[in-house]
Backbone as CSV, one residue per row, in Angstrom:
resi,resn,N_x,N_y,N_z,CA_x,CA_y,CA_z,C_x,C_y,C_z
1,MET,12.100,-4.938,-13.173,11.104,-5.220,-14.044,12.470,-6.227,-14.629
2,LEU,11.197,-7.285,-15.014,12.112,-8.156,-15.016,12.594,-8.701,-16.451
3,ASP,13.769,-9.034,-17.304,13.946,-8.968,-18.371,14.020,-11.044,-18.791
4,ASP,13.458,-10.832,-19.982,12.799,-12.151,-20.926,14.028,-12.811,-19.953
5,VAL,15.224,-12.947,-19.492,15.322,-14.502,-18.937,15.190,-14.563,-17.667
6,GLU,14.745,-13.940,-16.612,14.678,-13.234,-15.484,13.262,-13.667,-15.863
7,ARG,12.335,-14.122,-16.184,11.039,-14.291,-16.796,10.683,-15.588,-17.016
8,ARG,11.531,-16.027,-17.786,11.652,-17.526,-18.368,11.898,-17.870,-16.903
9,ALA,13.116,-17.698,-16.025,13.195,-18.372,-14.920,12.246,-18.906,-14.111
10,LEU,11.479,-17.698,-13.598,10.315,-17.240,-12.373,9.075,-18.217,-13.456
11,ASP,9.144,-18.508,-14.274,8.109,-18.906,-14.653,8.163,-20.744,-14.960
12,ASP,9.464,-20.951,-15.055,9.751,-22.069,-14.968,10.358,-22.803,-13.363
13,ILE,10.167,-21.762,-12.501,9.752,-22.047,-11.079,8.499,-22.075,-10.564
14,GLU,7.712,-20.937,-11.198,6.248,-21.135,-10.728,5.647,-22.407,-10.957
15,GLY,6.001,-23.223,-12.403,5.574,-24.017,-12.908,6.035,-25.360,-12.241
16,ARG,6.924,-25.476,-11.748,7.558,-26.567,-11.143,6.991,-26.510,-9.306
17,LEU,6.676,-24.667,-8.792,6.501,-25.069,-7.364,4.716,-25.815,-7.981
18,ALA,4.260,-25.476,-9.017,2.809,-25.772,-9.140,2.748,-26.747,-9.367
19,ALA,3.235,-28.003,-9.923,3.299,-29.023,-10.454,3.824,-30.233,-9.027
20,GLU,4.675,-29.776,-7.768,4.663,-30.500,-6.803,3.684,-29.822,-5.604
21,ASP,3.113,-29.406,-5.496,2.172,-28.870,-4.675,1.333,-27.977,-5.180
22,PRO,0.679,-28.371,-5.978,-0.791,-27.018,-6.243,-1.305,-26.506,-5.422
23,ARG,-1.731,-27.003,-4.196,-2.183,-26.572,-2.878,-2.410,-26.175,-2.356
24,TRP,-0.707,-26.100,-2.110,0.549,-24.861,-2.117,0.296,-23.413,-2.443
25,VAL,0.229,-23.930,-3.770,0.639,-23.112,-5.743,-1.494,-22.404,-5.011
26,LEU,-2.651,-22.775,-4.845,-3.926,-22.504,-5.008,-3.792,-21.303,-3.072
27,ALA,-2.946,-21.417,-2.428,-3.299,-20.929,-1.063,-2.439,-19.486,-1.163
28,PHE,-2.024,-18.708,-2.141,-1.094,-18.040,-3.185,-2.009,-17.159,-3.795
29,ASP,-2.916,-18.708,-4.204,-3.366,-16.929,-5.998,-5.329,-16.987,-4.693
30,ALA,-5.141,-16.820,-3.494,-6.960,-17.396,-2.850,-6.171,-15.896,-1.761
31,GLN,-4.622,-15.903,-2.123,-4.332,-14.878,-1.319,-4.395,-13.020,-2.236
32,GLN,-3.793,-13.761,-3.342,-3.627,-12.973,-4.718,-5.147,-11.949,-4.589
33,ALA,-5.849,-13.455,-4.180,-7.915,-12.179,-5.035,-7.943,-11.647,-3.787
34,ARG,-7.232,-11.804,-2.570,-8.024,-10.741,-1.373,-7.315,-9.195,-1.539
35,LEU,-6.048,-9.142,-1.907,-5.073,-7.932,-1.990,-5.930,-6.677,-1.777
36,PRO,-5.481,-5.568,-2.996,-5.984,-4.157,-1.497,-6.685,-3.915,-2.957
37,THR,-8.067,-3.085,-3.117,-8.958,-2.685,-4.160,-8.881,-1.248,-3.754
38,ASP,-9.644,-0.499,-4.806,-9.177,1.037,-4.340,-9.884,1.524,-3.412
39,ARG,-9.435,2.882,-3.172,-10.375,3.704,-2.002,-11.600,4.361,-3.213
40,PRO,-12.056,4.325,-2.295,-13.810,5.094,-3.231,-12.594,6.295,-4.253
41,PRO,-13.456,7.715,-4.966,-13.385,8.217,-4.745,-12.902,9.192,-3.779
42,TRP,-14.624,10.012,-3.553,-14.186,10.482,-2.310,-13.336,10.315,-1.592
43,MET,-12.726,8.886,-0.984,-11.752,8.623,0.151,-10.138,9.794,0.187
44,HIS,-10.139,8.872,-1.338,-9.040,10.072,-1.840,-8.901,11.467,-2.021
45,HIS,-10.176,12.054,-2.754,-9.944,13.616,-2.543,-9.796,14.026,-1.254
46,LEU,-11.148,13.654,-0.417,-10.486,13.826,1.286,-8.609,13.546,2.061
47,LEU,-8.027,12.964,1.440,-6.743,11.942,1.806,-5.921,13.108,1.017
48,VAL,-5.667,13.441,-0.087,-4.898,14.003,-0.746,-5.259,16.030,0.270
49,GLY,-7.026,15.853,0.357,-6.980,17.351,0.609,-7.002,17.774,1.486
50,GLY,-6.570,16.831,2.513,-5.962,16.773,3.914,-4.711,16.882,4.323
51,ALA,-4.298,16.637,2.616,-2.248,16.869,2.929,-2.108,18.069,2.767
52,VAL,-2.949,18.814,1.355,-2.429,20.028,0.288,-2.962,20.927,2.218
53,LEU,-3.627,20.451,3.152,-3.970,21.559,4.189,-3.016,21.752,5.445
54,MET,-2.396,20.458,5.328,-1.919,20.770,6.284,-0.107,20.513,6.050
55,GLY,0.170,20.912,4.607,1.216,20.959,3.884,1.469,22.293,3.926
56,THR,0.447,23.303,3.562,-0.473,24.851,4.255,0.242,25.137,5.137
57,LEU,-0.546,24.395,6.231,-0.495,24.693,7.325,0.642,25.641,8.026
58,ALA,2.333,24.527,7.527,3.089,23.731,8.023,3.961,25.012,7.434
59,LEU,3.940,25.427,5.829,4.351,27.115,5.377,4.146,27.866,6.471
60,ILE,2.620,28.191,6.520,2.218,29.311,7.438,2.860,29.379,8.764
61,MET,3.101,28.197,9.544,3.301,28.125,10.849,5.288,28.090,10.615
62,LEU,6.005,27.856,9.827,7.093,27.898,8.815,7.308,29.403,8.832
63,VAL,6.764,30.524,8.358,6.940,31.519,8.651,6.244,32.287,9.497
64,ALA,5.204,32.189,10.460,5.295,32.631,10.917,6.088,32.484,13.009
65,GLY,7.178,31.849,12.176,8.580,30.883,13.041,7.716,30.475,14.372
66,ILE,7.403,30.210,13.927,6.714,28.521,15.180,6.444,27.130,15.010
67,PRO,8.208,26.480,15.333,8.784,25.041,15.170,8.338,24.043,14.771
68,SER,7.459,24.573,16.320,6.771,23.305,16.785,6.057,22.484,16.378
69,LEU,4.371,24.206,15.845,3.351,23.677,14.842,3.858,23.466,13.673
70,THR,4.575,23.605,13.285,5.971,23.940,11.993,6.289,22.032,11.061
71,ALA,6.269,20.760,12.525,6.771,20.025,12.591,5.527,19.139,12.776
72,LEU,4.287,19.601,13.417,3.137,19.092,13.474,1.913,18.700,12.493
73,PHE,1.872,20.118,11.474,1.733,20.227,10.370,2.189,19.503,10.017
74,ALA,4.107,19.489,9.613,4.459,18.434,8.301,4.500,17.299,8.737
75,LEU,4.173,16.931,10.010,4.099,14.917,10.460,2.811,14.477,9.563
76,SER,2.182,15.565,9.921,0.592,15.208,9.746,-0.168,15.465,8.391
77,ALA,0.943,15.686,7.471,0.841,16.378,6.097,1.966,14.776,5.216
78,ALA,2.320,14.820,5.868,3.702,13.010,5.194,2.289,12.153,5.583
79,GLY,2.066,11.782,7.060,0.741,10.832,7.472,-0.441,10.951,6.279
80,PHE,-1.095,11.628,5.527,-1.738,12.310,4.720,-1.079,10.845,3.034
81,VAL,-0.193,11.615,3.323,0.662,11.478,1.383,0.590,9.787,2.353
82,TRP,1.443,9.585,3.528,1.220,7.767,3.090,0.093,6.283,4.031
83,ILE,-0.800,7.359,3.560,-2.426,6.898,3.387,-2.936,7.117,2.394
84,VAL,-2.690,7.870,1.679,-2.869,8.356,0.817,-2.289,6.400,-0.524
85,HIS,-0.891,6.686,-0.457,0.070,5.754,-1.147,-0.010,4.864,-0.670
86,ARG,-0.957,4.204,0.294,-0.533,3.146,1.290,-1.841,1.836,0.835
87,PRO,-1.988,0.946,0.601,-2.783,0.550,0.035,-3.841,0.035,1.500
88,SER,-5.092,-0.405,0.558,-6.211,-0.864,1.472,-7.120,-1.839,1.109
89,ARG,-7.811,-2.342,1.760,-8.998,-3.556,1.925,-10.343,-2.773,2.004
90,SER,-11.533,-3.659,0.871,-12.617,-3.413,0.701,-12.859,-3.212,2.455
91,ASP,-12.841,-4.410,3.650,-13.208,-4.802,5.008,-12.248,-3.600,5.511
92,GLY,-12.090,-3.041,5.091,-11.286,-1.478,5.567,-9.582,-2.655,7.013
93,SER,-9.206,-3.268,6.510,-8.296,-4.192,7.180,-6.696,-4.002,6.612
94,ARG,-6.086,-4.847,7.203,-4.720,-4.621,6.946,-3.960,-5.463,6.290
95,ILE,-3.195,-4.707,5.141,-2.520,-6.000,4.808,-1.278,-7.102,5.633
96,THR,-1.433,-8.038,6.306,-0.389,-8.264,7.077,-0.402,-9.238,7.027
97,GLU,-1.580,-10.546,7.065,-1.393,-11.008,6.720,-0.441,-12.343,5.991
98,THR,-0.249,-13.190,6.091,1.028,-14.276,6.031,-0.173,-15.485,4.773
99,PRO,0.446,-16.585,4.138,0.111,-17.229,3.516,-0.537,-18.471,4.801
100,ARG,-1.687,-19.282,4.561,-2.357,-20.567,5.375,-1.837,-21.710,4.391
101,ASP,-1.148,-22.389,5.675,-1.505,-24.228,4.445,-2.016,-24.245,4.280
102,PRO,-2.962,-24.293,2.825,-4.867,-24.842,3.500,-4.590,-26.387,3.710
103,GLY,-3.499,-27.393,3.317,-4.104,-28.667,4.530,-3.804,-28.697,5.764
């Protein structure tokens, strides 16, 4: 979090940039409007369920003494957790765009 001094400095810089080139700032505003949207609840539940299932299978394989399957299921669980926390977009695309010059 920014403290009050940092927030005022940031607001000042943003104001100067907006005054200097409004179209450049609008490009960032448009980019901000396209930021992630939430996944549907059913997809979130499905991903969390997959992570729990993979974690459970990893524990079972650990107890059974099968290290290769333990690693496979543990990595799968980690992948599900990563996907749950990864931002998504409603159109399914990844967030990798860089702001474009509107001019």
